N, CA, C and O atoms as a Tripos MOL2 file, in Angstrom:
@<TRIPOS>MOLECULE
protein
  164   163    41     0     0
PROTEIN
NO_CHARGES

@<TRIPOS>ATOM
      1 N           0.8470   -1.1800    0.0000 N.3       1 MET1
      2 CA          0.0000    0.0000    0.0000 C.3       1 MET1
      3 C           0.8880    1.2370    0.0000 C.2       1 MET1
      4 O           1.8940    1.3010    0.7070 O.2       1 MET1
      5 N           0.5000    2.2060   -0.7980 N.am      2 LYS2
      6 CA          1.2960    3.4290   -0.8820 C.3       2 LYS2
      7 C           1.2010    4.2260    0.4150 C.2       2 LYS2
      8 O           0.2220    4.1420    1.1570 O.2       2 LYS2
      9 N           2.2420    4.9920    0.6560 N.am      3 HIS3
     10 CA          2.3130    5.7960    1.8790 C.3       3 HIS3
     11 C           1.1660    6.8020    1.9500 C.2       3 HIS3
     12 O           0.5980    7.0210    3.0210 O.2       3 HIS3
     13 N           0.8240    7.4100    0.8230 N.am      4 SER4
     14 CA         -0.2500    8.4140    0.8190 C.3       4 SER4
     15 C          -1.5950    7.7860    1.1640 C.2       4 SER4
     16 O          -2.4240    8.4240    1.8130 O.2       4 SER4
     17 N          -1.8240    6.5470    0.7390 N.am      5 LYS5
     18 CA         -3.0740    5.8660    1.0660 C.3       5 LYS5
     19 C          -3.1390    5.5370    2.5560 C.2       5 LYS5
     20 O          -4.2040    5.6180    3.1680 O.2       5 LYS5
     21 N          -2.0020    5.1680    3.1340 N.am      6 LYS6
     22 CA         -1.9660    4.8950    4.5740 C.3       6 LYS6
     23 C          -2.2700    6.1550    5.3730 C.2       6 LYS6
     24 O          -3.0010    6.1100    6.3630 O.2       6 LYS6
     25 N          -1.7100    7.2710    4.9420 N.am      7 ILE7
     26 CA         -1.9500    8.5480    5.6270 C.3       7 ILE7
     27 C          -3.4260    8.9270    5.5190 C.2       7 ILE7
     28 O          -4.0350    9.3310    6.5090 O.2       7 ILE7
     29 N          -3.9970    8.8020    4.3390 N.am      8 GLY8
     30 CA         -5.3990    9.1340    4.1290 C.3       8 GLY8
     31 C          -6.3250    8.2420    4.9300 C.2       8 GLY8
     32 O          -7.3140    8.7120    5.4930 O.2       8 GLY8
     33 N          -6.0120    6.9630    4.9830 N.am      9 MET9
     34 CA         -6.8220    6.0190    5.7270 C.3       9 MET9
     35 C          -6.7520    6.3120    7.2240 C.2       9 MET9
     36 O          -7.7640    6.2510    7.9230 O.2       9 MET9
     37 N          -5.5750    6.6250    7.7030 N.am     10 SER10
     38 CA         -5.3900    6.9490    9.1140 C.3      10 SER10
     39 C          -6.1500    8.2150    9.4810 C.2      10 SER10
     40 O          -6.7910    8.2810   10.5290 O.2      10 SER10
     41 N          -6.0760    9.2180    8.6140 N.am     11 PHE11
     42 CA         -6.7940   10.4660    8.8680 C.3      11 PHE11
     43 C          -8.2990   10.2250    8.8830 C.2      11 PHE11
     44 O          -8.9950   10.7420    9.7570 O.2      11 PHE11
     45 N          -8.8030    9.4620    7.9470 N.am     12 GLY12
     46 CA        -10.2310    9.1780    7.8710 C.3      12 GLY12
     47 C         -10.7310    8.4110    9.0780 C.2      12 GLY12
     48 O         -11.8100    8.6990    9.5950 O.2      12 GLY12
     49 N          -9.9630    7.4450    9.5290 N.am     13 LEU13
     50 CA        -10.3410    6.6560   10.6960 C.3      13 LEU13
     51 C         -10.3770    7.5200   11.9490 C.2      13 LEU13
     52 O         -11.3300    7.4570   12.7260 O.2      13 LEU13
     53 N          -9.3480    8.3210   12.1420 N.am     14 ASN14
     54 CA         -9.3140    9.2210   13.3030 C.3      14 ASN14
     55 C         -10.4510   10.2280   13.2610 C.2      14 ASN14
     56 O         -11.0800   10.4930   14.2850 O.2      14 ASN14
     57 N         -10.7200   10.7860   12.1030 N.am     15 SER15
     58 CA        -11.7920   11.7560   11.9610 C.3      15 SER15
     59 C         -13.1460   11.1230   12.2660 C.2      15 SER15
     60 O         -13.9890   11.7410   12.9180 O.2      15 SER15
     61 N         -13.3550    9.9080   11.8030 N.am     16 GLY16
     62 CA        -14.6090    9.2060   12.0690 C.3      16 GLY16
     63 C         -14.8130    8.9190   13.5390 C.2      16 GLY16
     64 O         -15.9250    9.0590   14.0490 O.2      16 GLY16
     65 N         -13.7650    8.5240   14.2230 N.am     17 ILE17
     66 CA        -13.8610    8.2360   15.6580 C.3      17 ILE17
     67 C         -14.1690    9.5080   16.4380 C.2      17 ILE17
     68 O         -15.0360    9.5040   17.3120 O.2      17 ILE17
     69 N         -13.4750   10.5850   16.1310 N.am     18 ILE18
     70 CA        -13.6940   11.8480   16.8390 C.3      18 ILE18
     71 C         -15.1020   12.3750   16.5820 C.2      18 ILE18
     72 O         -15.7580   12.8660   17.5000 O.2      18 ILE18
     73 N         -15.5660   12.2740   15.3410 N.am     19 THR19
     74 CA        -16.9170   12.7350   15.0060 C.3      19 THR19
     75 C         -17.9720   11.9160   15.7380 C.2      19 THR19
     76 O         -18.9300   12.4760   16.2700 O.2      19 THR19
     77 N         -17.8070   10.5970   15.7710 N.am     20 THR20
     78 CA        -18.7650    9.7340   16.4530 C.3      20 THR20
     79 C         -18.7970   10.0080   17.9500 C.2      20 THR20
     80 O         -19.8720   10.0630   18.5470 O.2      20 THR20
     81 N         -17.6380   10.1810   18.5580 N.am     21 LEU21
     82 CA        -17.5970   10.4960   19.9910 C.3      21 LEU21
     83 C         -18.2540   11.8450   20.2840 C.2      21 LEU21
     84 O         -18.9800   11.9800   21.2690 O.2      21 LEU21
     85 N         -18.0070   12.8330   19.4420 N.am     22 GLY22
     86 CA        -18.6290   14.1380   19.6170 C.3      22 GLY22
     87 C         -20.1450   14.0670   19.4920 C.2      22 GLY22
     88 O         -20.8680   14.7110   20.2520 O.2      22 GLY22
     89 N         -20.6210   13.2830   18.5330 N.am     23 LEU23
     90 CA        -22.0550   13.0950   18.3610 C.3      23 LEU23
     91 C         -22.6720   12.4220   19.5680 C.2      23 LEU23
     92 O         -23.7360   12.8300   20.0340 O.2      23 LEU23
     93 N         -22.0140   11.3980   20.0760 N.am     24 MET24
     94 CA        -22.5200   10.6810   21.2470 C.3      24 MET24
     95 C         -22.5840   11.5930   22.4680 C.2      24 MET24
     96 O         -23.5770   11.5880   23.1960 O.2      24 MET24
     97 N         -21.5450   12.3650   22.6900 N.am     25 ILE25
     98 CA        -21.5080   13.2550   23.8580 C.3      25 ILE25
     99 C         -22.5610   14.3530   23.7210 C.2      25 ILE25
    100 O         -23.2380   14.6880   24.6930 O.2      25 ILE25
    101 N         -22.7020   14.9110   22.5230 N.am     26 GLY26
    102 CA        -23.6850   15.9690   22.3090 C.3      26 GLY26
    103 C         -25.1120   15.4820   22.4880 C.2      26 GLY26
    104 O         -25.9210   16.1470   23.1360 O.2      26 GLY26
    105 N         -25.4250   14.3270   21.9180 N.am     27 LEU27
    106 CA        -26.7780   13.7940   22.0700 C.3      27 LEU27
    107 C         -27.0650   13.4130   23.5140 C.2      27 LEU27
    108 O         -28.1780   13.6100   24.0010 O.2      27 LEU27
    109 N         -26.0800   12.8770   24.1890 N.am     28 ASN28
    110 CA        -26.2780   12.4870   25.5830 C.3      28 ASN28
    111 C         -26.5130   13.6970   26.4770 C.2      28 ASN28
    112 O         -27.3860   13.6710   27.3440 O.2      28 ASN28
    113 N         -25.7440   14.7470   26.2720 N.am     29 SER29
    114 CA        -25.9210   15.9240   27.1190 C.3      29 SER29
    115 C         -27.1990   16.6790   26.7700 C.2      29 SER29
    116 O         -27.7820   17.3350   27.6330 O.2      29 SER29
    117 N         -27.6380   16.5980   25.5270 N.am     30 GLY30
    118 CA        -28.8380   17.3030   25.1190 C.3      30 GLY30
    119 C         -30.1260   16.5980   25.4830 C.2      30 GLY30
    120 O         -31.1130   17.2440   25.8340 O.2      30 GLY30
    121 N         -30.1240   15.2610   25.4010 N.am     31 THR31
    122 CA        -31.3680   14.5240   25.6200 C.3      31 THR31
    123 C         -31.3420   13.6460   26.8580 C.2      31 THR31
    124 O         -32.3870   13.3500   27.4360 O.2      31 THR31
    125 N         -30.1580   13.2330   27.2640 N.am     32 ASN32
    126 CA        -29.9930   12.3180   28.3940 C.3      32 ASN32
    127 C         -30.7600   11.0050   28.1870 C.2      32 ASN32
    128 O         -31.2660   10.4130   29.1400 O.2      32 ASN32
    129 N         -30.8340   10.5640   26.9320 N.am     33 SER33
    130 CA        -31.5490    9.3430   26.5890 C.3      33 SER33
    131 C         -30.6100    8.3960   25.8350 C.2      33 SER33
    132 O         -30.0490    8.7670   24.8030 O.2      33 SER33
    133 N         -30.4430    7.1840   26.3470 N.am     34 LYS34
    134 CA        -29.5750    6.2110   25.7040 C.3      34 LYS34
    135 C         -30.1220    5.7970   24.3390 C.2      34 LYS34
    136 O         -29.3550    5.5350   23.4120 O.2      34 LYS34
    137 N         -31.4300    5.7390   24.2180 N.am     35 LEU35
    138 CA        -32.0500    5.3430   22.9460 C.3      35 LEU35
    139 C         -31.7220    6.3500   21.8420 C.2      35 LEU35
    140 O         -31.4570    5.9630   20.7040 O.2      35 LEU35
    141 N         -31.7420    7.6220   22.1740 N.am     36 VAL36
    142 CA        -31.4330    8.6550   21.1830 C.3      36 VAL36
    143 C         -29.9600    8.5880   20.7770 C.2      36 VAL36
    144 O         -29.6330    8.7690   19.6040 O.2      36 VAL36
    145 N         -29.0810    8.3310   21.7310 N.am     37 VAL37
    146 CA        -27.6460    8.2270   21.4370 C.3      37 VAL37
    147 C         -27.3860    7.0390   20.5160 C.2      37 VAL37
    148 O         -26.6430    7.1590   19.5420 O.2      37 VAL37
    149 N         -27.9880    5.9060   20.8160 N.am     38 ILE38
    150 CA        -27.8050    4.7110   19.9770 C.3      38 ILE38
    151 C         -28.4050    4.9510   18.5940 C.2      38 ILE38
    152 O         -27.8130    4.5660   17.5860 O.2      38 ILE38
    153 N         -29.5770    5.5860   18.5410 N.am     39 GLY39
    154 CA        -30.2050    5.8880   17.2590 C.3      39 GLY39
    155 C         -29.4130    6.8830   16.4290 C.2      39 GLY39
    156 O         -29.4390    6.8240   15.1990 O.2      39 GLY39
    157 N         -28.7100    7.7950   17.0860 N.am     40 GLY40
    158 CA        -27.9070    8.7900   16.3730 C.3      40 GLY40
    159 C         -26.6750    8.2210   15.7170 C.2      40 GLY40
    160 O         -26.1700    8.7830   14.7450 O.2      40 GLY40
    161 N         -26.1910    7.1260   16.2290 N.am     41 ILE41
    162 CA        -24.9990    6.5010   15.6700 C.3      41 ILE41
    163 C         -25.4000    5.7610   14.4180 C.2      41 ILE41
    164 O         -24.5550    5.1490   13.7660 O.2      41 ILE41
@<TRIPOS>BOND
     1     1     2 1
     2     2     3 1
     3     3     4 2
     4     3     5 am
     5     5     6 1
     6     6     7 1
     7     7     8 2
     8     7     9 am
     9     9    10 1
    10    10    11 1
    11    11    12 2
    12    11    13 am
    13    13    14 1
    14    14    15 1
    15    15    16 2
    16    15    17 am
    17    17    18 1
    18    18    19 1
    19    19    20 2
    20    19    21 am
    21    21    22 1
    22    22    23 1
    23    23    24 2
    24    23    25 am
    25    25    26 1
    26    26    27 1
    27    27    28 2
    28    27    29 am
    29    29    30 1
    30    30    31 1
    31    31    32 2
    32    31    33 am
    33    33    34 1
    34    34    35 1
    35    35    36 2
    36    35    37 am
    37    37    38 1
    38    38    39 1
    39    39    40 2
    40    39    41 am
    41    41    42 1
    42    42    43 1
    43    43    44 2
    44    43    45 am
    45    45    46 1
    46    46    47 1
    47    47    48 2
    48    47    49 am
    49    49    50 1
    50    50    51 1
    51    51    52 2
    52    51    53 am
    53    53    54 1
    54    54    55 1
    55    55    56 2
    56    55    57 am
    57    57    58 1
    58    58    59 1
    59    59    60 2
    60    59    61 am
    61    61    62 1
    62    62    63 1
    63    63    64 2
    64    63    65 am
    65    65    66 1
    66    66    67 1
    67    67    68 2
    68    67    69 am
    69    69    70 1
    70    70    71 1
    71    71    72 2
    72    71    73 am
    73    73    74 1
    74    74    75 1
    75    75    76 2
    76    75    77 am
    77    77    78 1
    78    78    79 1
    79    79    80 2
    80    79    81 am
    81    81    82 1
    82    82    83 1
    83    83    84 2
    84    83    85 am
    85    85    86 1
    86    86    87 1
    87    87    88 2
    88    87    89 am
    89    89    90 1
    90    90    91 1
    91    91    92 2
    92    91    93 am
    93    93    94 1
    94    94    95 1
    95    95    96 2
    96    95    97 am
    97    97    98 1
    98    98    99 1
    99    99   100 2
   100    99   101 am
   101   101   102 1
   102   102   103 1
   103   103   104 2
   104   103   105 am
   105   105   106 1
   106   106   107 1
   107   107   108 2
   108   107   109 am
   109   109   110 1
   110   110   111 1
   111   111   112 2
   112   111   113 am
   113   113   114 1
   114   114   115 1
   115   115   116 2
   116   115   117 am
   117   117   118 1
   118   118   119 1
   119   119   120 2
   120   119   121 am
   121   121   122 1
   122   122   123 1
   123   123   124 2
   124   123   125 am
   125   125   126 1
   126   126   127 1
   127   127   128 2
   128   127   129 am
   129   129   130 1
   130   130   131 1
   131   131   132 2
   132   131   133 am
   133   133   134 1
   134   134   135 1
   135   135   136 2
   136   135   137 am
   137   137   138 1
   138   138   139 1
   139   139   140 2
   140   139   141 am
   141   141   142 1
   142   142   143 1
   143   143   144 2
   144   143   145 am
   145   145   146 1
   146   146   147 1
   147   147   148 2
   148   147   149 am
   149   149   150 1
   150   150   151 1
   151   151   152 2
   152   151   153 am
   153   153   154 1
   154   154   155 1
   155   155   156 2
   156   155   157 am
   157   157   158 1
   158   158   159 1
   159   159   160 2
   160   159   161 am
   161   161   162 1
   162   162   163 1
   163   163   164 2
@<TRIPOS>SUBSTRUCTURE
     1 MET1         2 RESIDUE 1 A MET
     2 LYS2         6 RESIDUE 1 A LYS
     3 HIS3        10 RESIDUE 1 A HIS
     4 SER4        14 RESIDUE 1 A SER
     5 LYS5        18 RESIDUE 1 A LYS
     6 LYS6        22 RESIDUE 1 A LYS
     7 ILE7        26 RESIDUE 1 A ILE
     8 GLY8        30 RESIDUE 1 A GLY
     9 MET9        34 RESIDUE 1 A MET
    10 SER10       38 RESIDUE 1 A SER
    11 PHE11       42 RESIDUE 1 A PHE
    12 GLY12       46 RESIDUE 1 A GLY
    13 LEU13       50 RESIDUE 1 A LEU
    14 ASN14       54 RESIDUE 1 A ASN
    15 SER15       58 RESIDUE 1 A SER
    16 GLY16       62 RESIDUE 1 A GLY
    17 ILE17       66 RESIDUE 1 A ILE
    18 ILE18       70 RESIDUE 1 A ILE
    19 THR19       74 RESIDUE 1 A THR
    20 THR20       78 RESIDUE 1 A THR
    21 LEU21       82 RESIDUE 1 A LEU
    22 GLY22       86 RESIDUE 1 A GLY
    23 LEU23       90 RESIDUE 1 A LEU
    24 MET24       94 RESIDUE 1 A MET
    25 ILE25       98 RESIDUE 1 A ILE
    26 GLY26      102 RESIDUE 1 A GLY
    27 LEU27      106 RESIDUE 1 A LEU
    28 ASN28      110 RESIDUE 1 A ASN
    29 SER29      114 RESIDUE 1 A SER
    30 GLY30      118 RESIDUE 1 A GLY
    31 THR31      122 RESIDUE 1 A THR
    32 ASN32      126 RESIDUE 1 A ASN
    33 SER33      130 RESIDUE 1 A SER
    34 LYS34      134 RESIDUE 1 A LYS
    35 LEU35      138 RESIDUE 1 A LEU
    36 VAL36      142 RESIDUE 1 A VAL
    37 VAL37      146 RESIDUE 1 A VAL
    38 ILE38      150 RESIDUE 1 A ILE
    39 GLY39      154 RESIDUE 1 A GLY
    40 GLY40      158 RESIDUE 1 A GLY
    41 ILE41      162 RESIDUE 1 A ILE
């Protein structure tokens, strides 16, 4: 695998994890409902 593809894949994976965690925290603090957090993912 080319170096540029590894860098892009790593960036995409990190970005996805950070976005998902931010979404989970935001929905939890806004609604305080586990069902809404699970549904948002």
